[in-house]
N, C-alpha and C positions, 0 to 999 in steps of 0.2 A: 575613802570610799565615796567622797560627795563628788571629786570630779570624775570617777567613773559612773556615778548616778547622772552627773550632768550631759556626760558626755552620751550616753545611753539613752536621753531626752531628748538632746540635740538630734540624734540617728531617728529618733521614730518620730519626731517631727519633720526630718526631712522626707523621710518616705513615707508619712502622709505624703507631706506638701505634693511628692512626685506623683504618688500614687493621682492625685485630685486632678496634675495639670494632663498626667495620660488621660486621664477619664474625659480631659473639657473636651466635648465635641467641636468638630470643625468648622467656621464660621462658615462653610459652605456646605455643612452638611446636608443630607435629604432626610427629613423626618418620614420614617417607614410607620403607615398606622400599627398602633399596637395590636391590632385583631392579626397580622402576621405573625407563623407558625416559627416558634423560638427552636429551631430544628437542629439536631447533632450532623446534619448537612451529609447523610446517607440517603441519597436521593431513591435508593429502592426501597428503602425503607420508609421514606415521606410518601410512596408512590401509593404501598399495602396500606398504611396506615389510611390514606387518602380514601381509600376503594372502600374498606371495611366501614367507613361511615358515609358510602354513598357518593363520595365526590373523586376531585380529580387535584393532580396536581400544578399549581401555576409559578414556574419559574421566572422571578424578576432578574434581570441583571442591569444595574442602574452604577451612578457614579456621583461621586461628590461635586457640587458646583454646576451640573446637568440642569438646564433651566426643563428640558422636556420631563424629566422625570420629576422635575417639583410640580409642574403641571401635572403629570398623572395622578401624584398623590394629592395635590390640592384640588384641583379642577375634578378628575375623574371618580377619585375616591372621596372626594367631597359631594357627591351626588347619593342620596339615601339609596335610590334604587339603584345603582351600581353597585355601592358596597353590600346591600340584603343580596342581591344576585351569586355576587362573588364569594362572598363567605358562604352561603347556603350548598354553593355548588363547588367550590374549589379549598385547599388549601395552600396559603400562599408563603414562598419562602423567596428571604429577599440574597443576593448573592451582589457583592461589588466588583467590578470587571478587572480592577485593579487591587486586590485583598488577598490578602495571604493565609487564610483558614483554609485546612484542608475541607475538600468535598469529595465523597463518593458517588461518580456517575454510574448511570444506568446497568453499566457492564460491570461493574468492581474497580473498575480504574480508580485510585487515588490521587487528586492533584489538587494544587492548589487554586481558588477562586479565578485568579488571573489566568493560570494553565488553562482552566476550562472553558473560559471565554474565545482564548486564544483556538483551541481545539477546535470551537463549535463556531470559529469565525464571526463575533460578535463584532460587527463594525460599528452599533449606534446602540443610543442608552437613551430610553430605556428597551429594550430586548425582552418578549415573555414566551415562555416558552409552556403550552399547555400539554400535560400528557396522559393520556388515558389510561386505563385500569392496567394494561399489560405494561406498562413503561415506554410507549411509542407515543414520540412527539404526534399531537391532534393535531396543532397548529402553533406556528413561528410568527410572532409577529416581531418586525423588525422597525422599531422606532417607534415615536408619539402615534398615537390612534386619538383622535379627540371624540368626546364622551357620545354619541351618536354610533361613531363606527365602532369605536368599544363596544359596544352594548351588542351589536353583531356579533362581532367575535366570541364574546361570552358564550352566546347562545349557539355558536355554531360548535366550540370546543367541545361541549358536553353531550353532541350527539353520539348517538352509540356507533362503533366503530363499522358495523356491516350496514350497507344501505348509505355510508356517509358520503354526499358528493365532495368532488375538490372544492375547495375553498373559492378561486376562481369561478366556478358554475355557480357557488351557493351565492357568491355578491352577482355575479350575472343574473339570475334570478329575479332579483332585486332594480334591475335597470330598465331602462328601454331596450329594446329592439336591436340587434346587432346593425352597425353602421357599415357600409360600403367602403371597402378597404383598398388601398391600391399596395405597388411593392416599397417598402422601407427601402429596401438598396437603390432602386430606382429614382425617390425622391432625395435621396442624400447625393447623389452623385457622384462618387468616391471621397467624400467629406466626412470628416468625425460627425457622427447625429448624434442629436438629443430629443430621445421620444418622449412626448408629454404624454402622460396616458389621463384622462381625465372622465368623467361622465356630470350628466346633465343635473341640475339642481346640485352640486356639489360646493358647498362654501366655500371649503379651501382651494379648492379651482378655481374659484373667482377673485379670491385671494391674491393667487398666485399670479394670475395673468393682469390684475388690476394694480398691487404695489410689487408684488415680489420681482417679476422680470422686467421691472421699467428701472428698478434701482441701478444710478448710473454705473457700480460694479458690475452688479450683473449684465446690464447691457452689452456695457463692452466686452464682458467673458463670451457673452454669448453669441456672438459674431465668429468665435473661431468654430460654429457647429451649425449645421444644416439642422432645423429646428419640425421636425416631422408630429403630428398630435394624431394620437390615438383614443378611441371610445374604450372605457372598460368591458362594455358590452361585446366587443368586436373579437375576432378570430387570433388576431394580432397579442392581446391582452390575455386571452384565455394560454395559447400556445407557451407566452413567457410567464406566465405564472402570477401575473400582477394582483396583489390583494387590496392595494390602497391606493385611493385620488387623491390628489394626483401622485402620479410616482414617476420618476425622473429616470428613463434608462439611457445610460451613455454607450454609445458603438463607436470603437475604432474606424480607420478608412475603409477598412475590409470587411464593416459590418460586424464581426466580433464584440460581443460583451464588455466592456472597460469597468463599468462600475453603476450602481442603481441605487436609489434611495426609496424608501418604501414608508416613508413617516411625513407628520408633519412637521416642515422646515423654517423655520423665521432666514430672514436675510442672511445672515452672518453666516449660518450655513448652506443656504441655496448656492451662496458666492464661493465657499469653499469647497462644496462639491462640485463644481465647474471647474474651478483652479486645478482642483484634486487632477480631473483627466487632462485638460486642457495643458497643463504643466509636465506632464508625464508624470508627476509625483506618483501616479497610483502603481507605476512599474517597480520604482522604486523601494516602496514601503506599503507593504502590503496592509499595515492599521490605519484606518480612517482616525480614531481616535489620536492615534498618536502624531498623525500628520495634522490632527486639527490644533494639537496642543502646542505645536512649533511653529505652526501658521500665526496662533494669537501671539504667542510670548515673539516672533519676530516682529509683529505689528505693534505691538506696546514698546519694542526696543528703538520702533522708529519714530514713538512718539504720537503713535495714532490710537484712538479710542476703540475699545474691543468690549462690544456688550453681544453676549452670547443669545440676548432676546430678543432686544430692538432691532 
């Protein structure tokens, strides 16, 4: 009996070690605030439960190692005012864009987290969806929004559906009067174009012009585009539903949109977005996140330093 007991004890010890190893968090894991909901991931129930409490559902898509997700959790959700507003008006649920947990979408379809991210065409992390009481998406934020802009989004996403303006109009109402604009195609002159949408008083816009566009790699890629600038308060921004400044909208030589960014970008992702379009990779790889992973791996294999934030 003693050998059998020894074997059982060893098996139990190995099992415990295996569980502990499996449960160990990734060194790149993003810490989700404890006040996020422990949902069963039936989003229909989450919408209903939130409505019963006079709140709405906020659905977060993120991934491990994402510096923008980390900024959302540490900077935005490190702001007591943002936390108070979010907890008062929303139930927050977190999903991983590469995750395998089963999620039931608003229409009843069940699928994995990563499949839902694909169905919803999530190209950036973080991506946030705010639902109203009927399960309709009141607002979608593609990419990281710094605190001041995030506060505006939180205010907008809880407005009643009836009489709620388009988010672009809501934002335009907080900016200066509309600027006179020319035709983008005429300015591009048959070349692929990069339309940069900004606004007065936008710190991130100033940072883009002062630092981002002047980085050597970015400046080199920029030569492949006709650069056109538009203001958030203008007709072009409203017609193209721009909700963040600075936004970068890439157009092909025929004036058709190829890709856009609508969140705060650091240099690595800024250069990557330009290369994604300039190289034609967006035609072969519809997932920008997969393209980013492959690009980072290729750069590391070439001995180049890859820092997603600096």
